[in-house]
C-alpha positions as CSV (number, residue, x, y, z in Angstrom):
1,M,-0.2,-0.1,-0.2
2,T,1.2,3.6,-0.7
3,P,1.5,5.2,2.7
4,G,-0.6,8.4,3.3
5,L,-3.9,9.3,4.8
6,Y,-7.0,7.2,3.7
7,C,-10.6,7.3,5.0
8,I,-13.2,4.8,5.8
9,G,-16.9,6.3,5.2
10,T,-17.2,10.2,5.6
11,P,-14.8,10.3,8.6
12,G,-15.3,14.3,10.6
13,Q,-12.9,16.1,12.6
14,N,-13.6,14.0,15.7
15,A,-13.3,10.8,14.0
16,P,-11.1,8.6,15.1
17,V,-7.2,8.3,13.5
18,L,-5.9,4.4,13.4
19,V,-2.5,4.1,12.7
20,T,-1.5,1.0,10.5
21,A,1.2,-0.4,8.3
22,N,1.3,-0.5,4.5
23,Y,0.9,-4.5,4.6
24,K,-2.3,-4.6,2.2
25,L,-3.8,-7.8,4.5
26,T,-3.5,-5.6,7.5
27,F,-5.5,-2.9,5.4
28,D,-8.1,-4.8,4.2
29,A,-8.8,-6.4,7.7
30,L,-8.8,-2.9,9.0
31,R,-11.5,-1.5,6.3
32,K,-13.4,-5.0,6.8
33,E,-13.5,-4.4,10.6
34,L,-14.8,-0.6,10.3
35,A,-17.0,-0.5,7.6
36,E,-19.5,1.0,9.8
37,I,-17.4,3.6,11.3
38,P,-16.2,6.7,10.1
39,A,-12.2,7.0,10.6
40,W,-9.0,8.3,9.4
41,L,-6.6,5.4,8.8
42,L,-2.8,6.7,8.7
43,V,-0.6,4.5,6.9
44,I,2.5,4.7,7.5
45,D,5.7,2.9,5.3
46,T,6.8,-0.3,7.0
47,R,8.2,-1.7,3.8
48,G,5.0,-3.6,3.1
49,I,5.7,-5.8,6.4
50,N,3.0,-6.7,8.8
51,V,2.8,-4.6,12.4
52,W,4.5,-7.1,14.6
53,C,7.5,-7.7,12.3
54,A,7.8,-4.3,11.4
55,A,8.0,-2.9,14.9
56,G,10.4,-5.8,15.6
57,K,12.5,-4.6,12.9
58,K,12.3,-0.8,13.9
59,T,10.3,0.2,10.9
60,F,6.9,1.0,12.5
61,T,8.8,3.8,14.7
62,A,7.4,7.1,16.3
63,E,9.7,8.5,13.9
64,E,7.7,7.3,10.8
65,I,4.4,8.2,12.4
66,A,5.2,11.5,12.7
67,Y,6.5,11.9,9.0
68,Q,3.6,10.8,7.6
69,V,1.5,12.8,10.2
70,Q,3.0,15.7,8.9
71,N,3.3,14.9,6.1
72,A,-0.8,14.4,5.9
73,Q,-1.0,18.0,7.7
74,L,-3.4,15.8,10.3
75,D,-3.5,18.4,12.7
76,R,-6.0,20.6,9.7
77,L,-8.1,17.6,9.2
78,V,-9.0,16.6,13.0
79,S,-9.6,18.6,16.1
80,H,-8.3,16.3,18.5
81,R,-4.7,15.3,19.0
82,E,-4.6,11.3,19.4
83,L,-3.5,8.5,17.6
84,I,-4.8,5.0,17.8
85,L,-1.8,2.2,17.5
86,P,-1.9,-1.2,17.4
87,Q,-0.9,-2.6,20.2
88,L,1.3,-4.9,18.4
89,A,3.5,-2.1,17.3
90,A,4.4,-1.3,20.7
91,P,8.0,-2.6,20.7
92,G,8.9,-0.4,18.1
93,V,7.2,3.1,19.1
94,A,8.5,5.0,21.8
95,I,5.3,6.8,22.9
96,R,7.0,9.9,24.7
97,E,8.8,10.8,21.6
98,L,5.8,10.7,19.7
99,K,4.2,13.7,21.2
100,K,7.3,15.5,20.8
101,L,8.0,14.9,17.3
102,C,4.2,15.6,15.5
103,G,2.4,16.8,18.6
104,F,0.1,13.9,18.6
105,T,-0.4,11.5,21.5
106,G,-0.9,7.9,21.1
107,R,-2.7,5.1,22.8
108,F,-2.3,1.6,22.3
109,G,-5.7,-0.2,20.8
110,P,-6.5,-4.2,21.1
111,I,-5.0,-6.9,19.6
112,L,-7.0,-7.8,16.7
113,A,-9.2,-5.5,14.0
114,S,-12.1,-7.0,14.7
115,M,-12.2,-5.7,18.2
116,L,-11.6,-2.6,17.1
117,P,-15.6,-1.5,17.2
118,K,-16.4,-2.6,20.4
119,F,-12.9,-0.8,21.7
120,L,-13.7,2.6,19.9
121,Q,-17.5,2.3,21.0
122,T,-16.8,1.9,24.8
123,G,-13.3,3.8,24.6
124,K,-11.8,0.9,27.2
125,E,-10.1,-2.3,26.6
126,D,-10.7,-5.3,28.9
127,E,-7.5,-8.5,29.3
128,T,-9.3,-9.9,25.9
129,M,-8.3,-7.1,23.9
130,R,-4.4,-7.1,25.4
131,T,-3.9,-11.1,25.1
132,V,-1.9,-12.6,22.3
133,T,-3.1,-16.0,21.7
134,F,-2.1,-18.8,19.6
135,S,-4.5,-21.6,19.3
136,L,-4.8,-24.7,17.7
137,E,-7.1,-22.7,15.0
138,E,-5.0,-19.9,14.5
139,R,-1.9,-22.4,14.1
140,A,-3.9,-24.0,11.3
141,V,-4.7,-21.0,9.6
142,L,-1.1,-20.5,8.8
143,I,-0.7,-24.1,7.1
144,P,-2.0,-23.2,3.8
145,L,-0.1,-20.2,3.0
146,E,3.2,-22.0,4.0
147,V,2.3,-24.8,1.9
148,C,1.1,-22.9,-1.1
149,M,4.2,-20.6,-1.2
150,L,6.5,-24.1,-1.4
151,W,4.7,-25.3,-4.8
152,K,6.8,-23.4,-7.4
153,K,10.4,-23.9,-5.3
154,L,9.3,-27.8,-5.5
155,L,8.9,-27.7,-9.1
156,M,11.9,-26.3,-9.8
157,A,13.5,-28.8,-7.4
158,L,12.4,-31.5,-9.3
159,T,14.8,-31.0,-12.3
160,V,17.6,-31.5,-9.6
161,F,16.0,-34.1,-7.9
162,F,16.0,-36.0,-11.3
163,L,19.6,-35.1,-12.3
164,V,20.7,-36.0,-9.1
165,S,18.9,-39.4,-8.9
166,G,20.0,-40.5,-12.4
167,I,24.0,-40.4,-11.5
168,S,25.2,-44.1,-12.2
169,P,28.2,-46.1,-12.6
170,E,27.1,-45.8,-16.2
171,V,27.3,-42.2,-16.1
172,F,23.7,-41.6,-16.2
173,S,20.7,-43.6,-16.0
174,F,17.2,-41.7,-17.1
175,A,15.0,-45.0,-15.6
176,A,16.8,-44.8,-11.9
177,G,16.8,-40.7,-12.3
178,L,12.9,-41.4,-12.9
179,A,12.5,-44.0,-10.2
180,R,14.6,-42.1,-7.6
181,S,13.9,-38.7,-7.8
182,T,10.2,-39.7,-7.1
183,T,11.6,-41.7,-3.8
184,L,13.2,-38.3,-3.0
185,L,9.7,-35.8,-4.2
186,L,7.9,-38.6,-1.7
187,A,10.6,-37.7,0.6
188,T,10.2,-34.2,0.2
189,L,6.7,-33.9,0.6
190,T,6.7,-36.2,4.0
191,A,9.1,-33.2,5.5
192,I,6.8,-30.6,4.4
193,L,4.1,-32.9,6.4
194,A,6.4,-32.6,9.3
195,G,7.7,-29.3,9.4
196,A,5.2,-27.4,7.8
197,V,1.9,-29.2,9.0
198,L,2.2,-31.4,12.0
199,T,4.7,-28.8,13.8
200,P,2.6,-26.1,14.1
201,L,-0.5,-28.3,14.9
202,L,1.3,-29.9,17.6
203,L,3.6,-26.6,18.6
204,P,2.8,-26.9,22.4
205,W,3.3,-30.3,22.9
206,I,6.6,-30.9,20.9
207,P,9.7,-30.8,23.1
208,F,11.8,-27.9,23.0
209,R,11.9,-24.2,22.8
210,Q,13.6,-23.2,19.8
211,F,11.6,-23.9,16.5
212,W,14.0,-25.8,14.5
213,L,14.6,-28.4,17.0
214,K,11.0,-29.3,17.1
215,G,10.5,-29.4,13.2
216,A,13.9,-31.4,13.5
217,L,12.2,-34.0,16.1
218,A,9.1,-33.7,14.2
219,G,11.0,-34.6,10.7
220,G,13.1,-37.4,12.2
221,L,10.1,-39.4,13.5
222,A,8.4,-38.9,10.0
223,A,11.7,-40.0,8.2
224,L,11.6,-43.4,10.2
225,L,8.0,-43.9,9.2
226,F,9.1,-43.1,5.4
227,L,11.8,-45.3,5.4
228,F,9.6,-47.7,7.1
229,A,7.3,-47.8,4.6
230,A,9.2,-47.1,2.0
231,D,11.3,-49.4,-0.7
232,A,13.3,-52.1,1.0
233,K,15.7,-52.2,-1.4
234,L,17.1,-48.8,-0.7
235,H,20.8,-49.1,0.3
236,G,21.9,-48.1,4.3
237,V,23.7,-45.0,2.8
238,E,20.5,-43.8,0.7
239,Q,18.3,-44.5,3.7
240,L,20.8,-42.4,6.0
241,A,20.6,-39.4,3.2
242,L,16.6,-39.8,3.3
243,W,16.6,-39.2,7.0
244,L,18.9,-36.5,6.8
245,W,17.2,-34.9,3.9
246,I,13.4,-35.4,5.6
247,T,15.0,-34.1,9.4
248,G,16.8,-30.8,7.4
249,C,13.7,-29.9,5.3
250,S,11.3,-30.2,8.2
251,A,13.3,-27.9,10.8
252,F,13.9,-25.5,7.9
253,L,10.3,-25.1,7.1
254,A,9.6,-25.2,11.0
255,M,11.9,-22.0,11.4
256,N,9.1,-20.0,9.4
257,F,6.3,-20.0,12.3
258,T,8.6,-18.2,14.8
259,G,7.5,-14.4,13.3
260,C,3.6,-15.6,13.7
261,T,4.0,-16.7,17.3
262,P,4.3,-14.9,20.5
263,F,7.3,-17.0,21.8
264,T,9.8,-15.6,20.2
265,S,11.6,-12.1,19.7
266,L,13.9,-10.6,16.9
267,S,16.9,-11.9,18.6
268,G,15.9,-14.9,19.4
269,V,14.7,-15.8,15.9
270,E,18.6,-14.5,15.2
271,K,19.9,-17.0,17.6
272,E,17.8,-19.8,16.5
273,L,19.1,-19.0,12.7
274,R,22.7,-18.9,13.8
275,R,22.1,-22.6,15.7
276,G,19.6,-24.3,13.1
277,L,20.9,-23.3,9.8
278,P,24.5,-24.4,9.5
279,L,23.0,-27.4,10.5
280,Q,20.3,-28.1,8.2
281,I,22.7,-26.8,5.3
282,A,25.2,-29.3,6.5
283,A,22.6,-32.1,6.7
284,A,21.0,-31.2,3.1
285,A,24.8,-31.2,1.6
286,L,25.6,-34.7,3.5
287,A,22.0,-35.8,2.2
288,L,23.1,-35.4,-1.2
289,L,26.5,-36.9,-1.1
290,C,24.8,-40.3,0.1
291,W,22.2,-40.0,-2.0
292,V,24.6,-40.1,-5.1
293,A,27.0,-42.3,-3.6
294,G,24.1,-44.4,-2.9
295,P,23.9,-46.4,-6.5
296,F,28.1,-46.9,-6.3
297,M,27.4,-49.2,-2.9
């Protein structure tokens, strides 16, 4: 979304001013929930990032809000001097600085856009409006998006799977490439199931705090089940390759959920990446070597 001032209905000088990110899904959610309430929407430039992530990355700040207030000449459009900010922007916004910078005070609203009508009507927020949840239903909502984002990468990977799987003592075998790449594809789908589906669904019950470890555990167990059901003709080194591949991919996919939960912080995510990513790369590299070596055993 282009940053700037937008309106819902026909807001007057006393209409509330809500600040949000220029992430289109957020903007659309606000428009939907406030369809019957005249209001001003001040959209700030967060580089297209959602409120929570933008606050953590310091693009949702008092300075950026003040800039958009002044750029829109908001003081000429409203008689009050209050901005309603998304509560999840709190890590990035220094409220004390906001008034110094633009003359408007800031007040944090509820967690969800759906709570705004009640909040604007009563002017009060209860504990529900201030509590971040991550229920089974909320975790399940994220799964289709994660899976849909993978299909293009998976199509590109199929060519690599075929080429790597076809390497044989005869230099290259088309039949082996087709058969073994199918096995590798099924293993990858198992990793997606473990890392992008089972891990978020079972998140509270899987041991470990860091997501890559949760994904690795789910992937390791899924890999064992896959190998149990797979072709018994696979060599031991090929079985090791598939176990490493499924476990590593599952651990990597599980890390995508670190920014969707109330369990992690920006520094925590960076720490997790520094620990998990090298091991995932090593697992993928070793899996590749073992898979190529399989036909020569």
